C-alpha positions as a Markdown table, in Angstrom:
| # | Residue | x | y | z |
|---|---|---|---|---|
| 1 | Unk | 142.2 | -76.3 | 124.8 |
| 2 | Unk | 143.9 | -78.3 | 122.1 |
| 3 | Unk | 144.3 | -82.1 | 122.6 |
| 4 | Unk | 148.1 | -82.1 | 122.4 |
| 5 | Unk | 148.7 | -79.2 | 124.8 |
| 6 | Unk | 150.0 | -81.6 | 127.5 |
| 7 | Unk | 152.0 | -83.9 | 125.3 |
| 8 | Unk | 155.1 | -81.8 | 124.6 |
| 9 | Unk | 158.0 | -80.7 | 126.8 |
| 10 | Unk | 160.5 | -78.0 | 126.3 |
| 11 | Unk | 163.0 | -80.5 | 125.0 |
| 12 | Unk | 160.8 | -81.7 | 122.2 |
| 13 | Unk | 161.3 | -80.5 | 118.6 |
| 14 | Unk | 158.0 | -79.7 | 116.9 |
| 15 | Unk | 156.9 | -82.2 | 114.3 |
| 16 | Unk | 155.4 | -80.8 | 111.2 |
| 17 | Unk | 151.9 | -82.0 | 110.3 |
| 18 | Unk | 151.5 | -84.2 | 107.2 |
| 19 | Unk | 149.6 | -82.6 | 104.4 |
| 20 | Unk | 146.4 | -84.0 | 102.8 |
| 21 | Unk | 146.0 | -86.5 | 101.2 |
| 22 | Unk | 148.0 | -88.5 | 103.7 |
| 23 | Unk | 148.8 | -92.1 | 104.1 |
| 24 | Unk | 150.3 | -93.5 | 107.3 |
| 25 | Unk | 151.8 | -97.0 | 106.7 |
| 26 | Unk | 154.8 | -97.1 | 109.1 |
| 27 | Unk | 155.0 | -96.8 | 112.8 |
| 28 | Unk | 158.4 | -95.2 | 112.5 |
| 29 | Unk | 157.1 | -92.1 | 110.7 |
| 30 | Unk | 157.7 | -88.9 | 112.7 |
| 31 | Unk | 154.0 | -87.9 | 112.3 |
| 32 | Unk | 153.0 | -91.0 | 114.3 |
| 33 | Unk | 153.4 | -89.2 | 117.6 |
| 34 | Unk | 152.2 | -91.8 | 120.1 |
| 35 | Unk | 151.4 | -95.5 | 120.2 |
| 36 | Unk | 149.5 | -96.7 | 123.2 |
| 37 | Unk | 149.3 | -100.5 | 123.7 |
| 38 | Unk | 150.4 | -100.9 | 120.1 |
| 39 | Unk | 153.8 | -102.1 | 118.9 |
| 40 | Unk | 155.0 | -99.9 | 116.1 |
| 41 | Unk | 155.9 | -101.6 | 112.8 |
| 42 | Unk | 158.2 | -100.8 | 109.9 |
| 43 | Unk | 156.1 | -101.8 | 107.0 |
| 44 | Unk | 152.8 | -101.5 | 109.0 |
| 45 | Unk | 151.5 | -98.9 | 111.4 |
| 46 | Unk | 151.5 | -101.2 | 114.3 |
| 47 | Unk | 150.0 | -104.2 | 116.1 |
| 48 | Unk | 147.6 | -104.1 | 119.0 |
| 49 | Unk | 149.1 | -105.5 | 122.2 |
| 50 | Unk | 146.1 | -105.5 | 124.6 |
| 51 | Unk | 142.4 | -105.3 | 124.6 |
| 52 | Unk | 142.7 | -101.9 | 122.9 |
| 53 | Unk | 145.4 | -100.0 | 121.0 |
| 54 | Unk | 145.7 | -96.4 | 119.8 |
| 55 | Unk | 147.9 | -94.3 | 117.6 |
| 56 | Unk | 148.1 | -90.5 | 117.5 |
| 57 | Unk | 148.7 | -89.0 | 114.0 |
| 58 | Unk | 149.5 | -85.5 | 113.1 |
| 59 | Unk | 147.8 | -84.3 | 110.0 |
| 60 | Unk | 147.0 | -80.8 | 108.7 |
| 61 | Unk | 143.3 | -80.5 | 107.7 |
| 62 | Unk | 143.1 | -76.7 | 107.4 |
| 63 | Unk | 139.6 | -76.8 | 108.8 |
| 64 | Unk | 138.2 | -79.2 | 106.2 |
| 65 | Unk | 136.2 | -82.3 | 106.7 |
| 66 | Unk | 138.1 | -85.5 | 106.1 |
| 67 | Unk | 137.4 | -89.1 | 105.1 |
| 68 | Unk | 139.5 | -91.8 | 107.0 |
| 69 | Unk | 140.1 | -95.3 | 105.8 |
| 70 | Unk | 141.7 | -97.9 | 108.1 |
| 71 | Unk | 143.0 | -101.3 | 107.0 |
| 72 | Unk | 142.9 | -104.0 | 109.7 |
| 73 | Unk | 144.6 | -107.4 | 109.3 |
| 74 | Unk | 145.0 | -110.7 | 111.2 |
| 75 | Unk | 147.6 | -113.3 | 110.4 |
| 76 | Unk | 149.4 | -116.1 | 112.2 |
| 77 | Unk | 151.2 | -113.7 | 114.5 |
| 78 | Unk | 147.9 | -112.1 | 115.5 |
| 79 | Unk | 146.6 | -115.5 | 116.6 |
| 80 | Unk | 149.9 | -116.2 | 118.5 |
| 81 | Unk | 149.6 | -112.9 | 120.3 |
| 82 | Unk | 145.9 | -113.6 | 121.1 |
| 83 | Unk | 146.9 | -117.1 | 122.5 |
| 84 | Unk | 149.5 | -115.6 | 124.9 |
| 85 | Unk | 146.9 | -113.2 | 126.3 |
| 86 | Unk | 143.8 | -115.3 | 126.3 |
| 87 | Unk | 145.3 | -118.7 | 127.3 |
| 88 | Unk | 142.6 | -120.7 | 125.5 |
| 89 | Unk | 141.3 | -123.9 | 127.1 |
| 90 | Unk | 141.9 | -127.2 | 125.4 |
| 91 | Unk | 139.4 | -127.7 | 122.6 |
| 92 | Unk | 138.5 | -124.0 | 122.2 |
| 93 | Unk | 138.1 | -123.1 | 118.6 |
| 94 | Unk | 139.5 | -120.1 | 116.7 |
| 95 | Unk | 136.5 | -117.8 | 116.4 |
| 96 | Unk | 135.7 | -114.6 | 114.4 |
| 97 | Unk | 136.8 | -111.3 | 115.9 |
| 98 | Unk | 134.6 | -108.3 | 116.3 |
| 99 | Unk | 136.5 | -105.0 | 116.7 |
| 100 | Unk | 135.4 | -101.4 | 117.0 |
| 101 | Unk | 137.4 | -98.5 | 115.4 |
| 102 | Unk | 137.2 | -95.2 | 117.2 |
| 103 | Unk | 138.4 | -91.8 | 116.3 |
| 104 | Unk | 138.6 | -88.7 | 118.5 |
| 105 | Unk | 137.1 | -90.8 | 121.3 |
| 106 | Unk | 133.9 | -91.8 | 119.5 |
| 107 | Unk | 132.8 | -95.1 | 117.9 |
| 108 | Unk | 132.9 | -94.8 | 114.2 |
| 109 | Unk | 132.8 | -98.3 | 112.6 |
| 110 | Unk | 133.2 | -102.0 | 113.3 |
| 111 | Unk | 134.9 | -104.8 | 111.5 |
| 112 | Unk | 134.5 | -108.6 | 111.6 |
| 113 | Unk | 137.6 | -110.6 | 110.9 |
| 114 | Unk | 137.9 | -114.3 | 110.5 |
| 115 | Unk | 140.7 | -116.2 | 108.9 |
| 116 | Unk | 139.7 | -118.5 | 106.0 |
| 117 | Unk | 140.3 | -122.2 | 106.8 |
| 118 | Unk | 142.5 | -123.8 | 104.1 |
| 119 | Unk | 143.5 | -127.4 | 103.8 |
| 120 | Unk | 147.1 | -126.7 | 104.8 |
| 121 | Unk | 147.1 | -123.3 | 106.4 |
| 122 | Unk | 144.9 | -120.5 | 107.6 |
| 123 | Unk | 144.5 | -117.7 | 105.1 |
| 124 | Unk | 145.0 | -114.1 | 106.4 |
| 125 | Unk | 142.1 | -111.7 | 106.5 |
| 126 | Unk | 141.9 | -108.0 | 105.8 |
| 127 | Unk | 139.1 | -105.6 | 106.7 |
| 128 | Unk | 138.6 | -102.0 | 105.6 |
| 129 | Unk | 136.6 | -99.4 | 107.6 |
| 130 | Unk | 135.8 | -95.9 | 106.4 |
| 131 | Unk | 134.2 | -93.0 | 108.1 |
| 132 | Unk | 134.0 | -89.2 | 107.9 |
| 133 | Unk | 135.1 | -86.5 | 110.4 |
| 134 | Unk | 133.5 | -83.1 | 110.5 |
| 135 | Unk | 135.7 | -80.0 | 110.1 |
| 136 | Unk | 135.5 | -79.2 | 113.8 |
| 137 | Unk | 136.5 | -82.7 | 115.0 |
| 138 | Unk | 140.2 | -82.3 | 114.2 |
| 139 | Unk | 141.5 | -79.3 | 116.2 |
| 140 | Unk | 144.1 | -76.7 | 115.3 |
| 141 | Unk | 146.8 | -79.0 | 116.7 |
| 142 | Unk | 146.1 | -81.5 | 113.9 |
| 143 | Unk | 146.0 | -84.6 | 116.2 |
| 144 | Unk | 144.0 | -87.5 | 115.0 |
| 145 | Unk | 143.5 | -90.4 | 117.5 |
| 146 | Unk | 142.7 | -93.8 | 116.0 |
| 147 | Unk | 141.8 | -96.6 | 118.4 |
| 148 | Unk | 141.0 | -100.3 | 117.9 |
| 149 | Unk | 139.1 | -101.8 | 120.7 |
| 150 | Unk | 137.1 | -104.9 | 121.5 |
| 151 | Unk | 133.5 | -104.8 | 120.3 |
| 152 | Unk | 130.6 | -105.1 | 122.7 |
| 153 | Unk | 129.1 | -108.6 | 122.2 |
| 154 | Unk | 125.3 | -109.2 | 122.6 |
| 155 | Unk | 124.4 | -112.3 | 124.7 |
| 156 | Unk | 123.2 | -114.3 | 121.6 |
| 157 | Unk | 126.7 | -113.9 | 120.0 |
| 158 | Unk | 129.0 | -113.9 | 123.0 |
| 159 | Unk | 129.9 | -117.6 | 122.7 |
| 160 | Unk | 130.3 | -117.5 | 118.9 |
| 161 | Unk | 132.7 | -114.6 | 118.7 |
| 162 | Unk | 136.2 | -114.3 | 120.1 |
| 163 | Unk | 137.0 | -112.7 | 123.4 |
| 164 | Unk | 139.9 | -110.2 | 123.5 |
| 165 | Unk | 139.2 | -109.7 | 119.8 |
| 166 | Unk | 141.5 | -106.7 | 119.4 |
| 167 | Unk | 144.6 | -108.5 | 120.7 |
| 168 | Unk | 147.2 | -109.0 | 118.0 |
| 169 | Unk | 145.2 | -107.2 | 115.2 |
| 170 | Unk | 147.5 | -105.4 | 112.7 |
| 171 | Unk | 146.8 | -101.8 | 111.6 |
| 172 | Unk | 148.4 | -101.8 | 108.2 |
| 173 | Unk | 147.6 | -98.3 | 107.1 |
| 174 | Unk | 145.5 | -95.2 | 107.6 |
| 175 | Unk | 144.5 | -93.1 | 104.7 |
| 176 | Unk | 143.1 | -89.5 | 105.1 |
| 177 | Unk | 141.7 | -87.4 | 102.3 |
| 178 | Unk | 139.8 | -84.1 | 102.3 |
| 179 | Unk | 136.2 | -84.1 | 101.2 |
| 180 | Unk | 133.9 | -81.3 | 100.1 |
| 181 | Unk | 130.6 | -80.6 | 101.8 |
| 182 | Unk | 128.7 | -81.9 | 98.7 |
| 183 | Unk | 130.7 | -85.2 | 98.8 |
| 184 | Unk | 130.0 | -85.9 | 102.4 |
| 185 | Unk | 126.6 | -87.7 | 101.7 |
| 186 | Unk | 126.4 | -89.6 | 98.5 |
| 187 | Unk | 123.2 | -91.2 | 97.3 |
| 188 | Unk | 122.1 | -94.7 | 97.8 |
| 189 | Unk | 124.3 | -97.2 | 96.0 |
| 190 | Unk | 124.3 | -100.9 | 95.1 |
| 191 | Unk | 127.5 | -102.8 | 95.3 |
| 192 | Unk | 128.7 | -106.4 | 95.0 |
| 193 | Unk | 130.0 | -108.1 | 98.1 |
| 194 | Unk | 133.7 | -107.6 | 97.6 |
| 195 | Unk | 133.3 | -104.0 | 96.6 |
| 196 | Unk | 131.1 | -103.3 | 99.6 |
| 197 | Unk | 133.7 | -104.7 | 102.0 |
| 198 | Unk | 136.5 | -102.8 | 100.3 |
| 199 | Unk | 134.5 | -99.6 | 100.7 |
| 200 | Unk | 134.0 | -100.3 | 104.4 |
| 201 | Unk | 130.2 | -100.4 | 104.1 |
| 202 | Unk | 129.9 | -104.0 | 105.3 |
| 203 | Unk | 132.2 | -106.5 | 107.0 |
| 204 | Unk | 131.7 | -110.2 | 106.6 |
| 205 | Unk | 134.9 | -111.8 | 107.9 |
| 206 | Unk | 137.4 | -109.8 | 105.8 |
| 207 | Unk | 138.9 | -109.9 | 102.3 |
| 208 | Unk | 141.8 | -112.1 | 101.2 |
| 209 | Unk | 144.9 | -111.6 | 99.0 |
| 210 | Unk | 148.1 | -109.6 | 99.3 |
| 211 | Unk | 146.2 | -106.3 | 99.4 |
| 212 | Unk | 142.9 | -107.6 | 100.8 |
| 213 | Unk | 140.7 | -107.1 | 97.7 |
| 214 | Unk | 139.3 | -110.6 | 97.0 |
| 215 | Unk | 136.3 | -111.9 | 98.9 |
| 216 | Unk | 137.3 | -115.6 | 99.2 |
| 217 | Unk | 135.0 | -118.2 | 100.7 |
| 218 | Unk | 132.3 | -117.5 | 103.4 |
| 219 | Unk | 133.8 | -117.8 | 106.9 |
| 220 | Unk | 131.2 | -116.7 | 109.4 |
| 221 | Unk | 127.5 | -116.5 | 110.1 |
| 222 | Unk | 127.8 | -112.9 | 111.1 |
| 223 | Unk | 128.1 | -109.6 | 109.2 |
| 224 | Unk | 128.6 | -106.0 | 110.3 |
| 225 | Unk | 126.8 | -103.2 | 108.5 |
| 226 | Unk | 128.5 | -99.8 | 108.5 |
| 227 | Unk | 126.5 | -98.1 | 105.8 |
| 228 | Unk | 125.1 | -94.8 | 107.1 |
| 229 | Unk | 121.5 | -95.2 | 105.8 |
| 230 | Unk | 118.8 | -95.9 | 108.3 |
| 231 | Unk | 117.6 | -98.8 | 106.1 |
| 232 | Unk | 120.1 | -101.1 | 104.5 |
| 233 | Unk | 119.3 | -104.1 | 102.3 |
| 234 | Unk | 121.8 | -106.9 | 101.8 |
| 235 | Unk | 121.7 | -110.2 | 99.9 |
| 236 | Unk | 123.4 | -113.1 | 101.6 |
| 237 | Unk | 124.3 | -116.5 | 100.2 |
| 238 | Unk | 124.0 | -119.3 | 102.8 |
| 239 | Unk | 126.4 | -122.2 | 102.8 |
| 240 | Unk | 128.1 | -124.6 | 105.1 |
| 241 | Unk | 131.8 | -124.6 | 106.1 |
| 242 | Unk | 134.1 | -126.8 | 108.1 |
| 243 | Unk | 133.9 | -126.3 | 111.9 |
| 244 | Unk | 136.6 | -123.8 | 113.1 |
| 245 | Unk | 139.9 | -125.5 | 114.0 |
| 246 | Unk | 141.3 | -125.5 | 117.5 |
| 247 | Unk | 142.8 | -122.2 | 118.6 |
| 248 | Unk | 146.6 | -122.1 | 118.9 |
| 249 | Unk | 147.7 | -122.8 | 122.4 |
| 250 | Unk | 151.1 | -121.8 | 123.8 |
| 251 | Unk | 153.0 | -125.0 | 124.7 |
| 252 | Unk | 153.8 | -125.5 | 128.4 |
| 253 | Unk | 156.8 | -127.8 | 127.8 |
| 254 | Unk | 160.1 | -126.2 | 127.1 |
| 255 | Unk | 161.1 | -128.5 | 124.3 |
| 256 | Unk | 158.0 | -127.6 | 122.4 |
| 257 | Unk | 159.0 | -124.0 | 122.4 |
| 258 | Unk | 162.2 | -124.7 | 120.5 |
| 259 | Unk | 162.4 | -124.7 | 116.8 |
| 260 | Unk | 162.1 | -128.4 | 116.4 |
| 261 | Unk | 159.2 | -128.6 | 118.7 |
| 262 | Unk | 157.4 | -125.7 | 116.8 |
| 263 | Unk | 157.9 | -127.7 | 113.6 |
| 264 | Unk | 156.2 | -130.7 | 115.2 |
| 265 | Unk | 153.3 | -128.6 | 116.4 |
| 266 | Unk | 152.8 | -127.0 | 112.9 |
| 267 | Unk | 152.8 | -130.4 | 111.3 |
| 268 | Unk | 150.2 | -131.6 | 113.9 |
| 269 | Unk | 148.0 | -128.6 | 113.2 |
| 270 | Unk | 148.1 | -129.2 | 109.4 |
| 271 | Unk | 147.1 | -132.8 | 110.0 |
| 272 | Unk | 144.2 | -131.7 | 112.2 |
| 273 | Unk | 142.9 | -129.3 | 109.5 |
| 274 | Unk | 143.3 | -132.0 | 106.8 |
| 275 | Unk | 141.3 | -134.5 | 109.0 |
| 276 | Unk | 138.7 | -131.9 | 109.6 |
| 277 | Unk | 138.3 | -131.3 | 105.8 |
| 278 | Unk | 138.1 | -135.0 | 105.2 |
| 279 | Unk | 135.4 | -135.4 | 107.8 |
| 280 | Unk | 133.5 | -132.4 | 106.5 |
| 281 | Unk | 133.4 | -133.8 | 102.9 |
| 282 | Unk | 132.4 | -137.3 | 104.0 |
| 283 | Unk | 129.7 | -136.2 | 106.5 |
| 284 | Unk | 126.0 | -136.1 | 105.6 |
| 285 | Unk | 125.6 | -133.0 | 107.8 |
| 286 | Unk | 127.4 | -130.6 | 105.4 |
| 287 | Unk | 124.4 | -129.5 | 103.5 |
| 288 | Unk | 123.4 | -125.9 | 104.4 |
| 289 | Unk | 120.0 | -125.4 | 106.0 |
| 290 | Unk | 117.2 | -123.8 | 104.0 |
| 291 | Unk | 116.9 | -120.0 | 104.6 |
| 292 | Unk | 113.4 | -120.6 | 106.0 |
| 293 | Unk | 115.0 | -122.5 | 108.9 |
| 294 | Unk | 117.3 | -119.6 | 109.9 |
| 295 | Unk | 116.7 | -117.0 | 112.6 |
| 296 | Unk | 118.1 | -113.5 | 111.9 |
| 297 | Unk | 119.0 | -111.1 | 114.7 |
| 298 | Unk | 120.5 | -107.6 | 114.7 |
| 299 | Unk | 121.9 | -105.3 | 117.4 |
| 300 | Unk | 123.3 | -101.8 | 117.4 |
| 301 | Unk | 127.0 | -102.0 | 118.5 |
| 302 | Unk | 127.2 | -98.5 | 120.0 |
| 303 | Unk | 124.1 | -98.5 | 122.3 |
| 304 | Unk | 123.4 | -102.2 | 122.5 |
| 305 | Unk | 119.7 | -101.9 | 121.4 |
| 306 | Unk | 118.1 | -104.5 | 119.2 |
| 307 | Unk | 117.5 | -103.4 | 115.6 |
| 308 | Unk | 114.5 | -104.3 | 113.5 |
| 309 | Unk | 115.5 | -106.9 | 110.9 |
| 310 | Unk | 113.4 | -108.7 | 108.3 |
| 311 | Unk | 114.5 | -111.6 | 106.1 |
| 312 | Unk | 112.9 | -113.1 | 103.0 |
| 313 | Unk | 113.9 | -116.2 | 101.0 |
| 314 | Unk | 114.9 | -115.5 | 97.4 |
| 315 | Unk | 116.3 | -118.9 | 96.4 |
| 316 | Unk | 117.2 | -122.1 | 98.2 |
| 317 | Unk | 120.6 | -120.6 | 99.2 |
| 318 | Unk | 119.9 | -116.9 | 99.1 |
| 319 | Unk | 118.4 | -114.6 | 101.8 |
| 320 | Unk | 117.5 | -110.9 | 101.5 |
| 321 | Unk | 117.9 | -109.1 | 104.8 |
| 322 | Unk | 116.7 | -105.6 | 105.6 |
| 323 | Unk | 118.1 | -103.8 | 108.6 |
| 324 | Unk | 116.4 | -100.8 | 110.1 |
| 325 | Unk | 117.9 | -98.5 | 112.8 |
| 326 | Unk | 117.0 | -95.2 | 114.3 |
| 327 | Unk | 120.5 | -94.0 | 115.2 |
| 328 | Unk | 123.6 | -94.1 | 113.1 |
| 329 | Unk | 126.4 | -96.6 | 113.9 |
| 330 | Unk | 127.5 | -100.1 | 113.1 |
| 331 | Unk | 125.0 | -103.0 | 113.4 |
| 332 | Unk | 125.9 | -106.7 | 113.9 |
| 333 | Unk | 123.7 | -109.1 | 112.1 |
| 334 | Unk | 123.8 | -112.8 | 113.0 |
| 335 | Unk | 122.2 | -116.0 | 111.5 |
| 336 | Unk | 121.3 | -119.0 | 113.6 |
| 337 | Unk | 119.5 | -122.3 | 113.0 |
| 338 | Unk | 116.4 | -123.1 | 115.0 |
| 339 | Unk | 117.4 | -126.7 | 115.7 |
| 340 | Unk | 121.1 | -127.6 | 115.2 |
| 341 | Unk | 122.1 | -131.2 | 115.8 |
| 342 | Unk | 125.1 | -131.6 | 118.1 |
| 343 | Unk | 126.9 | -133.8 | 115.5 |
| 344 | Unk | 126.5 | -131.1 | 112.9 |
| 345 | Unk | 128.0 | -128.4 | 115.1 |
| 346 | Unk | 131.1 | -130.6 | 115.6 |
| 347 | Unk | 131.6 | -131.1 | 111.9 |
| 348 | Unk | 130.2 | -128.0 | 110.1 |
| 349 | Unk | 128.7 | -124.6 | 110.7 |
| 350 | Unk | 126.4 | -122.3 | 108.8 |
| 351 | Unk | 128.1 | -119.4 | 107.1 |
| 352 | Unk | 127.0 | -116.5 | 104.9 |
| 353 | Unk | 128.5 | -114.4 | 102.2 |
| 354 | Unk | 127.5 | -110.9 | 101.1 |
| 355 | Unk | 126.7 | -110.9 | 97.4 |
| 356 | Unk | 125.0 | -107.5 | 97.2 |
| 357 | Unk | 124.5 | -104.5 | 99.4 |
| 358 | Unk | 122.2 | -101.6 | 98.9 |
| 359 | Unk | 122.6 | -98.6 | 101.2 |
| 360 | Unk | 124.0 | -95.1 | 101.6 |
| 361 | Unk | 127.7 | -94.4 | 101.8 |
């Protein structure tokens, strides 16, 4: 039985399916049939309002396999929505978000999003994920269900990644194109870090810029590998960054909720970030650790099993990481120091940036 059999009533007019190639970039389009826990947008598809959000799109595939690209985005409104839902404790920091993208009820890819910490403001972050659907996965009704949900965190990363990660995440657009049987599996490829993130093969905090195409500075000590090959090699540059700023907290006093009070809070947050940068630059703890002092771990995000990972030092700030897995699906890779002084954790943190990825699309 088709997925949409129970969705319609006798009063509904049938909505024609959108032809391929299709791009969905507005929640007001008639082909966006349903939004569950997602606020529809005008210039974007929607914004997740809970621990998960889903949209149902109507597209005509004519029995062909398709490739789906999803653009995720976090901004200031994302953090405000998260703050209302999570009610962070005083002193809790803004942490990277790990979200899973599902299609037709199955996990497809994961994305790691982390806003870049500027001196005066937080820079928005984009993440792209890409996956293929077989010809039989989109039925005759043409309904494609895209979900954004919280990623399952392993114990060794639970305190370093944000809870309620999907809350407030923007889904900017969904692109769907038909692919031939020969194009479904391309050969192994070697890409630079920004190109690999734009292609959805790896996620290391997101891209920056109006359209999310620049890599920016390193923002996290985690990366997500989405490349489909069983063995993926990635080269990481290790550096140090300022400790994450305090997470935005919703004010309890009424006067702070007004426009003048919000202006005061924004000025206070800017001063906090400036003081954090000044402390970071003056501190002797800002030098990144040598790659030999790092511990590398990896976990499969679908079944939760540990993945075999090996790391070798290339230069004083470069690490070559090889991830091996037996089943397809996204893998979370995390770096950690063996002995981290408490003072260092308060001032700076170790971060990594993907400079090259070798794997299969």
